[in-house]
DOZA-245996 format. One record per residue (C-alpha): residue number from 0; chain; x, y, z. Coordinates in nm, 3 decimals. Layout:
N
ATOM  seq  mol       xx       yy       zz
ATOM  NUM    A        X        Y        Z
...
# end
This chain:
372
ATOM  seq  mol       xx       yy       zz
ATOM    0    A   13.670    9.065   14.519
ATOM    1    A   13.774    8.928   14.870
ATOM    2    A   13.560    8.979   15.162
ATOM    3    A   13.823    9.193   15.348
ATOM    4    A   13.789    9.452   15.034
ATOM    5    A   13.455    9.528   15.186
ATOM    6    A   13.452    9.436   15.559
ATOM    7    A   13.624    9.290   15.841
ATOM    8    A   13.442    9.066   16.098
ATOM    9    A   13.604    9.009   16.440
ATOM   10    A   13.395    8.720   16.547
ATOM   11    A   13.614    8.642   16.856
ATOM   12    A   13.621    9.001   17.013
ATOM   13    A   13.377    9.085   17.289
ATOM   14    A   13.180    9.253   17.183
ATOM   15    A   13.203    9.121   16.817
ATOM   16    A   13.300    9.403   16.565
ATOM   17    A   13.185    9.449   16.178
ATOM   18    A   13.424    9.691   16.025
ATOM   19    A   13.326    9.826   15.692
ATOM   20    A   13.560    9.959   15.412
ATOM   21    A   13.541   10.138   15.097
ATOM   22    A   13.271   10.271   14.883
ATOM   23    A   12.942   10.081   14.944
ATOM   24    A   12.731   10.188   14.631
ATOM   25    A   12.479   10.038   14.413
ATOM   26    A   12.732    9.924   14.150
ATOM   27    A   12.907    9.715   14.385
ATOM   28    A   12.608    9.543   14.543
ATOM   29    A   12.682    9.194   14.415
ATOM   30    A   13.022    9.193   14.571
ATOM   31    A   12.897    9.346   14.903
ATOM   32    A   12.609    9.083   14.935
ATOM   33    A   12.872    8.798   14.876
ATOM   34    A   13.114    8.940   15.145
ATOM   35    A   12.836    8.990   15.399
ATOM   36    A   12.703    8.636   15.330
ATOM   37    A   13.050    8.511   15.379
ATOM   38    A   13.110    8.685   15.700
ATOM   39    A   12.763    8.660   15.865
ATOM   40    A   12.689    8.306   15.752
ATOM   41    A   12.529    8.260   16.100
ATOM   42    A   12.312    8.558   16.209
ATOM   43    A   12.482    8.767   16.488
ATOM   44    A   12.386    8.684   16.823
ATOM   45    A   12.455    8.909   17.122
ATOM   46    A   12.621    9.252   17.104
ATOM   47    A   12.760    9.374   16.775
ATOM   48    A   12.937    9.694   16.689
ATOM   49    A   12.889    9.803   16.317
ATOM   50    A   13.190   10.036   16.255
ATOM   51    A   13.154   10.257   15.960
ATOM   52    A   13.461   10.485   16.031
ATOM   53    A   13.647   10.324   15.714
ATOM   54    A   13.364   10.364   15.484
ATOM   55    A   13.429   10.630   15.223
ATOM   56    A   13.077   10.626   15.061
ATOM   57    A   12.719   10.462   15.133
ATOM   58    A   12.401   10.497   14.946
ATOM   59    A   12.047   10.360   15.043
ATOM   60    A   12.073   10.052   14.843
ATOM   61    A   12.400    9.930   15.014
ATOM   62    A   12.258   10.029   15.342
ATOM   63    A   11.952    9.829   15.304
ATOM   64    A   12.154    9.513   15.215
ATOM   65    A   12.370    9.570   15.510
ATOM   66    A   12.039    9.570   15.735
ATOM   67    A   11.917    9.276   15.563
ATOM   68    A   12.214    9.079   15.631
ATOM   69    A   12.212    9.177   15.999
ATOM   70    A   11.864    9.072   16.035
ATOM   71    A   11.698    9.372   16.166
ATOM   72    A   11.712    9.754   16.119
ATOM   73    A   11.803    9.827   16.493
ATOM   74    A   11.784    9.513   16.698
ATOM   75    A   11.878    9.504   17.069
ATOM   76    A   12.267    9.480   17.126
ATOM   77    A   12.345    9.626   16.777
ATOM   78    A   12.559    9.943   16.813
ATOM   79    A   12.650   10.182   16.512
ATOM   80    A   12.990   10.374   16.539
ATOM   81    A   13.196   10.580   16.317
ATOM   82    A   12.957   10.673   16.055
ATOM   83    A   12.977   11.014   15.886
ATOM   84    A   12.669   11.233   15.949
ATOM   85    A   12.575   11.200   15.577
ATOM   86    A   12.586   10.811   15.612
ATOM   87    A   12.405   10.816   15.938
ATOM   88    A   12.131   11.013   15.769
ATOM   89    A   12.094   10.746   15.524
ATOM   90    A   12.076   10.471   15.779
ATOM   91    A   11.840   10.637   16.035
ATOM   92    A   11.519   10.595   15.823
ATOM   93    A   11.594   10.242   15.711
ATOM   94    A   11.660   10.156   16.083
ATOM   95    A   11.348   10.332   16.228
ATOM   96    A   11.104   10.133   16.003
ATOM   97    A   11.037    9.757   15.913
ATOM   98    A   11.246    9.639   15.633
ATOM   99    A   11.036    9.604   15.324
ATOM  100    A   10.976    9.235   15.223
ATOM  101    A   11.083    9.099   14.879
ATOM  102    A   10.817    8.980   14.672
ATOM  103    A   10.792    8.606   14.593
ATOM  104    A   10.937    8.513   14.254
ATOM  105    A   10.655    8.437   14.008
ATOM  106    A   10.543    8.075   14.004
ATOM  107    A   10.618    7.905   13.655
ATOM  108    A   10.265    7.810   13.535
ATOM  109    A   10.199    7.478   13.349
ATOM  110    A   10.111    7.512   12.992
ATOM  111    A    9.753    7.412   13.070
ATOM  112    A    9.738    7.666   13.349
ATOM  113    A    9.858    7.915   13.123
ATOM  114    A    9.608    7.823   12.857
ATOM  115    A    9.346    7.854   13.117
ATOM  116    A    9.437    8.195   13.248
ATOM  117    A    9.461    8.332   12.878
ATOM  118    A    9.094    8.173   12.809
ATOM  119    A    8.952    8.365   13.115
ATOM  120    A    9.118    8.694   13.015
ATOM  121    A    8.953    8.644   12.667
ATOM  122    A    8.642    8.562   12.808
ATOM  123    A    8.633    8.847   13.032
ATOM  124    A    8.730    9.073   12.766
ATOM  125    A    8.442    8.970   12.553
ATOM  126    A    8.183    9.011   12.838
ATOM  127    A    8.321    9.358   12.889
ATOM  128    A    8.261    9.454   12.529
ATOM  129    A    7.913    9.290   12.530
ATOM  130    A    7.809    9.487   12.854
ATOM  131    A    7.959    9.813   12.673
ATOM  132    A    7.729    9.717   12.366
ATOM  133    A    7.435    9.697   12.605
ATOM  134    A    7.493   10.029   12.739
ATOM  135    A    7.557   10.187   12.398
ATOM  136    A    7.203   10.017   12.280
ATOM  137    A    7.044   10.192   12.568
ATOM  138    A    7.198   10.523   12.472
ATOM  139    A    7.057   10.480   12.110
ATOM  140    A    6.720   10.391   12.284
ATOM  141    A    6.710   10.723   12.459
ATOM  142    A    6.815   10.904   12.146
ATOM  143    A    6.494   10.761   11.956
ATOM  144    A    6.272   10.884   12.245
ATOM  145    A    6.476   11.207   12.265
ATOM  146    A    6.641   11.285   11.930
ATOM  147    A    6.724   11.640   12.038
ATOM  148    A    6.987   11.476   12.260
ATOM  149    A    7.194   11.391   11.961
ATOM  150    A    7.518   11.573   11.939
ATOM  151    A    7.485   11.708   11.566
ATOM  152    A    7.796   11.893   11.560
ATOM  153    A    8.018   11.623   11.709
ATOM  154    A    7.849   11.371   11.459
ATOM  155    A    7.920   11.597   11.155
ATOM  156    A    8.278   11.629   11.264
ATOM  157    A    8.306   11.226   11.306
ATOM  158    A    8.137   11.193   10.962
ATOM  159    A    8.423   11.389   10.821
ATOM  160    A    8.691   11.241   10.998
ATOM  161    A    8.580   10.874   10.978
ATOM  162    A    8.441   10.885   10.628
ATOM  163    A    8.530   11.188   10.406
ATOM  164    A    8.881   11.193   10.514
ATOM  165    A    8.927   10.801   10.455
ATOM  166    A    8.793   10.818   10.102
ATOM  167    A    9.144   10.868    9.930
ATOM  168    A    9.327   10.596   10.118
ATOM  169    A    9.039   10.342   10.066
ATOM  170    A    9.013   10.402    9.698
ATOM  171    A    9.388   10.373    9.644
ATOM  172    A    9.409   10.048    9.841
ATOM  173    A    9.107    9.906    9.697
ATOM  174    A    9.229   10.002    9.309
ATOM  175    A    9.542    9.837    9.389
ATOM  176    A    9.341    9.528    9.525
ATOM  177    A    9.172    9.498    9.222
ATOM  178    A    9.471    9.527    8.992
ATOM  179    A    9.657    9.256    9.185
ATOM  180    A    9.370    9.023    9.188
ATOM  181    A    9.298    9.065    8.835
ATOM  182    A    9.664    8.993    8.748
ATOM  183    A    9.689    8.680    8.969
ATOM  184    A    9.362    8.535    8.824
ATOM  185    A    9.458    8.644    8.477
ATOM  186    A    9.782    8.442    8.502
ATOM  187    A    9.613    8.132    8.564
ATOM  188    A    9.313    8.200    8.329
ATOM  189    A    9.528    8.273    8.017
ATOM  190    A    9.652    7.901    8.049
ATOM  191    A    9.310    7.774    7.957
ATOM  192    A    9.194    8.054    7.741
ATOM  193    A    8.935    8.164    8.004
ATOM  194    A    9.027    8.527    8.005
ATOM  195    A    8.657    8.636    8.022
ATOM  196    A    8.587    8.451    8.338
ATOM  197    A    8.843    8.667    8.537
ATOM  198    A    8.565    8.946    8.525
ATOM  199    A    8.323    8.688    8.727
ATOM  200    A    8.608    8.632    8.993
ATOM  201    A    8.689    8.969    9.020
ATOM  202    A    8.349    9.120    9.043
ATOM  203    A    8.207    8.856    9.295
ATOM  204    A    8.516    8.826    9.493
ATOM  205    A    8.596    9.191    9.536
ATOM  206    A    8.241    9.334    9.592
ATOM  207    A    8.133    9.053    9.836
ATOM  208    A    8.428    8.969   10.057
ATOM  209    A    8.770    9.134    9.981
ATOM  210    A    8.662    9.514    9.959
ATOM  211    A    8.451    9.501   10.260
ATOM  212    A    8.718    9.314   10.459
ATOM  213    A    8.994    9.539   10.365
ATOM  214    A    8.800    9.860   10.400
ATOM  215    A    8.711    9.737   10.753
ATOM  216    A    9.086    9.668   10.821
ATOM  217    A    9.180   10.008   10.710
ATOM  218    A    8.930   10.171   10.922
ATOM  219    A    9.008    9.961   11.223
ATOM  220    A    9.383   10.081   11.201
ATOM  221    A    9.276   10.437   11.125
ATOM  222    A    8.941   10.523   11.327
ATOM  223    A    8.932   10.246   11.557
ATOM  224    A    9.294   10.339   11.696
ATOM  225    A    9.197   10.705   11.660
ATOM  226    A    8.879   10.653   11.896
ATOM  227    A    9.085   10.471   12.151
ATOM  228    A    9.375   10.732   12.137
ATOM  229    A    9.148   11.033   12.162
ATOM  230    A    8.904   10.895   12.440
ATOM  231    A    9.207   10.758   12.640
ATOM  232    A    9.382   11.100   12.626
ATOM  233    A    9.047   11.259   12.738
ATOM  234    A    9.036   11.032   13.012
ATOM  235    A    9.399   11.087   13.109
ATOM  236    A    9.329   11.448   13.126
ATOM  237    A    9.015   11.394   13.337
ATOM  238    A    8.796   11.555   13.066
ATOM  239    A    8.562   11.261   13.089
ATOM  240    A    8.517   11.315   13.451
ATOM  241    A    8.460   11.691   13.410
ATOM  242    A    8.167   11.589   13.152
ATOM  243    A    8.017   11.375   13.413
ATOM  244    A    8.043   11.667   13.652
ATOM  245    A    7.860   11.896   13.430
ATOM  246    A    7.562   11.641   13.446
ATOM  247    A    7.622   11.497   13.108
ATOM  248    A    7.646   11.149   12.981
ATOM  249    A    7.975   11.050   12.829
ATOM  250    A    7.790   10.780   12.649
ATOM  251    A    7.592   11.050   12.453
ATOM  252    A    7.858   11.304   12.414
ATOM  253    A    8.149   11.086   12.311
ATOM  254    A    8.048   10.744   12.224
ATOM  255    A    7.729   10.764   12.043
ATOM  256    A    7.857   11.010   11.781
ATOM  257    A    8.141   10.801   11.685
ATOM  258    A    7.970   10.471   11.659
ATOM  259    A    7.682   10.622   11.452
ATOM  260    A    7.931   10.815   11.225
ATOM  261    A    8.137   10.493   11.160
ATOM  262    A    7.810   10.283   11.102
ATOM  263    A    7.677   10.556   10.842
ATOM  264    A    8.028   10.590   10.674
ATOM  265    A    8.164   10.254   10.636
ATOM  266    A    7.901   10.128   10.384
ATOM  267    A    7.997   10.442   10.164
ATOM  268    A    8.355   10.361   10.190
ATOM  269    A    8.272   10.011   10.090
ATOM  270    A    8.094   10.130    9.774
ATOM  271    A    8.391   10.366    9.695
ATOM  272    A    8.609   10.063    9.726
ATOM  273    A    8.403    9.845    9.500
ATOM  274    A    8.409   10.117    9.242
ATOM  275    A    8.795   10.167    9.280
ATOM  276    A    8.868    9.793    9.276
ATOM  277    A    8.671    9.752    8.959
ATOM  278    A    8.842   10.050    8.794
ATOM  279    A    9.172    9.887    8.890
ATOM  280    A    9.067    9.561    8.745
ATOM  281    A    8.958    9.734    8.427
ATOM  282    A    9.278    9.919    8.410
ATOM  283    A    9.479    9.606    8.389
ATOM  284    A    9.241    9.392    8.189
ATOM  285    A    9.313    9.544    7.861
ATOM  286    A    9.690    9.522    7.852
ATOM  287    A    9.694    9.179    8.019
ATOM  288    A    9.370    8.995    7.920
ATOM  289    A    9.296    9.188    7.601
ATOM  290    A    8.954    9.290    7.740
ATOM  291    A    8.836    9.619    7.644
ATOM  292    A    8.647    9.832    7.887
ATOM  293    A    8.327    9.771    7.704
ATOM  294    A    8.384    9.396    7.710
ATOM  295    A    8.476    9.388    8.078
ATOM  296    A    8.153    9.571    8.176
ATOM  297    A    7.946    9.389    7.968
ATOM  298    A    8.059    9.065    8.111
ATOM  299    A    8.034    9.229    8.467
ATOM  300    A    7.677    9.326    8.414
ATOM  301    A    7.594    8.950    8.331
ATOM  302    A    7.808    8.778    8.594
ATOM  303    A    7.764    8.997    8.910
ATOM  304    A    7.436    8.964    9.066
ATOM  305    A    7.326    9.268    9.274
ATOM  306    A    7.278    9.059    9.579
ATOM  307    A    7.664    9.022    9.594
ATOM  308    A    7.700    9.386    9.624
ATOM  309    A    7.425    9.421    9.872
ATOM  310    A    7.599    9.148   10.089
ATOM  311    A    7.911    9.331   10.092
ATOM  312    A    7.728    9.667   10.178
ATOM  313    A    7.513    9.501   10.461
ATOM  314    A    7.833    9.355   10.620
ATOM  315    A    7.991    9.732   10.648
ATOM  316    A    7.773    9.866   10.935
ATOM  317    A    7.821    9.540   11.121
ATOM  318    A    8.206    9.573   11.075
ATOM  319    A    8.159    9.920   11.177
ATOM  320    A    7.969    9.849   11.498
ATOM  321    A    8.234    9.607   11.614
ATOM  322    A    8.522    9.846   11.542
ATOM  323    A    8.357   10.131   11.713
ATOM  324    A    8.258    9.947   12.032
ATOM  325    A    8.603    9.810   12.058
ATOM  326    A    8.776   10.145   11.994
ATOM  327    A    8.545   10.349   12.209
ATOM  328    A    8.541   10.088   12.506
ATOM  329    A    8.930   10.077   12.525
ATOM  330    A    8.942   10.438   12.507
ATOM  331    A    8.700   10.494   12.800
ATOM  332    A    8.820   10.207   13.007
ATOM  333    A    9.201   10.282   12.978
ATOM  334    A    9.439   10.327   13.267
ATOM  335    A    9.553   10.656   13.370
ATOM  336    A    9.882   10.663   13.232
ATOM  337    A   10.026   10.737   12.902
ATOM  338    A   10.171   10.387   12.862
ATOM  339    A    9.828   10.237   12.905
ATOM  340    A    9.694   10.481   12.628
ATOM  341    A    9.945   10.323   12.373
ATOM  342    A    9.872    9.974   12.490
ATOM  343    A    9.513   10.029   12.452
ATOM  344    A    9.542   10.186   12.091
ATOM  345    A    9.752    9.881   11.986
ATOM  346    A    9.528    9.638   12.152
ATOM  347    A    9.217    9.802   11.966
ATOM  348    A    9.359    9.759   11.615
ATOM  349    A    9.432    9.401   11.680
ATOM  350    A    9.100    9.319   11.843
ATOM  351    A    8.902    9.498   11.569
ATOM  352    A    9.084    9.321   11.287
ATOM  353    A    9.010    8.976   11.458
ATOM  354    A    8.653    9.065   11.521
ATOM  355    A    8.618    9.164   11.165
ATOM  356    A    8.766    8.841   11.033
ATOM  357    A    8.542    8.636   11.281
ATOM  358    A    8.234    8.826   11.168
ATOM  359    A    8.298    8.765   10.808
ATOM  360    A    8.361    8.398   10.859
ATOM  361    A    8.037    8.363   11.049
ATOM  362    A    7.842    8.548   10.773
ATOM  363    A    7.999    8.335   10.504
ATOM  364    A    7.901    8.012   10.692
ATOM  365    A    7.543    8.151   10.748
ATOM  366    A    7.512    8.290   10.396
ATOM  367    A    7.629    7.958   10.259
ATOM  368    A    7.378    7.777   10.471
ATOM  369    A    7.092    8.004   10.328
ATOM  370    A    7.213    7.938    9.971
ATOM  371    A    7.277    8.322    9.934
# end
């Protein structure tokens, strides 16, 4: 649109006059800004009359653009005429205070600087988790000195929610893992007539690595996210502040029962997963590998050393501690808005899964070095 659609600027008149036309609204801001920039290429010096008699509409966004173009909300020599009462009420508060400054555009970071910033954020996050873990260990030490401080009812509730309620999904997923793992190994073993050795791979691989990791991932997505969401909602509703007001320690009331319950129940879930995975393997071993259940169990007894099962079970409470610390810390430190609760829940799942994988990798390297 042409500039004269929105305004007429009489630069040669004395005093100079800026006549505004039409409907100055948010939808037309780009055209209005262009018209003002063209008419006021040089900031007006000396007396200037701003005439709004031809304006049909004016909103606060257009008024702010006008004041920015003029250089001040109410400078000396600036006169306002012809504005309707409603339009004057919009202009008055904007003219009576300094114009807000626009934020500077974000500076584009170099790839190395961006990498450094991300590294600092990761280190800060890890230090926060370690600090939270230290407070948690102190809370456990207090329980050893005063066992009566344990919230038994909350612990029982968490045992049911994190453990017993998770058994069906853990058993189903583990059985499917055992079935698929046996099927894939069987396809290769059949080529060499080594069907019986599939039992070795399934037994050791499932009990030592696959089942603990998969159960931990399920628990991270189920219980870890639930911890973050529950505690985040309580923080949002100021329930955690109310607990402090009552003279109670949120660590003892909210965090310790959840962490303890998960550490107690995850080994049970891993054991259930081991049994379900071997059950799924047995189910497909007969039709695919021509191995009866008796032959499968006999070979499993010979091939599966008890230490592999124990290693898988020992990993479980370590995984549980990492998942619970991340979930409860993200919930206890979440921002006080609903969007932050959602982000914290999503971040909890990602962090917990990454932590489980890293811990498992470190354990594999350590056990290999110890020849276990």
